[in-house]
C-alpha positions in Angstrom: 52.8 39.3 69.3 49.1 40.5 69.8 49.9 44.2 68.5 51.6 42.7 65.3 48.0 40.6 65.0 45.9 43.6 65.5 47.8 45.7 63.1 48.0 43.2 60.7 44.0 43.3 60.8 43.9 47.1 60.5 46.7 48.0 58.1 46.5 44.6 55.9 43.2 43.3 56.2 41.5 46.6 56.3 39.4 46.7 58.8 38.0 49.9 60.6 38.6 50.4 64.1 39.0 52.3 67.4 42.1 52.5 69.6 40.3 52.6 73.1 43.8 53.1 75.0 46.9 51.5 76.2 46.9 49.0 72.9 43.1 48.2 72.6 41.9 48.3 69.3 38.7 47.4 68.7 37.2 46.7 65.3 34.0 47.1 63.2 33.4 43.5 61.3 32.0 43.1 58.1 28.7 41.3 58.1 28.8 37.9 59.5 27.4 34.7 59.7 27.5 31.9 62.3 27.2 28.1 61.2 26.9 25.3 63.6 27.8 22.0 62.1 26.6 18.4 63.2 29.5 16.6 64.4 30.3 13.3 65.9 33.9 14.2 67.4 34.7 17.0 70.0 33.5 19.9 69.3 35.7 22.4 67.4 35.5 26.2 67.0 36.8 28.1 63.9 36.5 31.1 62.5 36.6 32.0 58.7 36.2 34.8 56.9 34.1 35.1 53.9 35.1 36.4 50.2 33.4 36.6 46.8 36.2 35.4 44.8 39.3 33.3 46.4 41.7 33.9 43.4 41.1 37.8 43.5 41.6 37.5 47.6 44.8 35.2 47.2 46.4 38.0 44.9 45.4 40.8 46.9 46.7 39.1 50.2 50.1 38.2 48.9 50.4 41.4 47.3 50.6 42.4 51.0 52.8 39.8 51.5 50.6 37.3 53.3 51.3 33.9 53.6 48.3 31.8 51.7 47.8 28.0 51.9 46.6 26.5 48.7 43.4 26.2 48.2 41.6 23.2 49.2 38.3 22.4 48.0 35.6 21.1 50.4 31.9 20.5 49.9 31.1 24.1 51.3 33.3 26.3 49.8 36.9 26.9 48.2 39.2 27.4 51.7 42.6 29.0 52.2 44.3 29.9 55.5 46.3 32.9 56.2 49.5 33.3 58.6 48.9 35.7 61.2 51.7 37.6 62.7 51.4 36.2 66.1 51.7 32.6 64.3 48.3 31.6 64.2 46.1 30.8 60.9 42.7 32.3 60.0 40.4 30.6 57.4 39.2 32.4 54.3 36.6 30.9 52.1 34.8 31.0 49.1 30.9 29.8 49.6 29.5 27.1 47.5 26.4 27.7 49.5 23.9 30.0 50.0 24.6 33.0 52.1 22.7 34.0 55.5 23.8 37.4 54.8 21.6 37.5 51.7 18.5 36.8 53.8 16.0 39.9 53.8 
């Protein structure tokens, strides 16, 4: 399943990367942010990709046969999850807040 997921990131999501041999693919990531949110419960770690336009992103993903959840409106963004070939899910959101990557 790992190969399917790696190929999904390369072939479907379009991440550029290198094959260092024996099936190990390493991808260049787009600009990223790391967020830490206050929580009263157990720590939960999640990874999300940020997009500029969630509706456009859904259309592009569905054209590539990627299953997307319905949009959920959160205080911090418009959120979906996409199905990964290995059975996992990955969050994608359009931010409603200022992005740290815009800091110069």
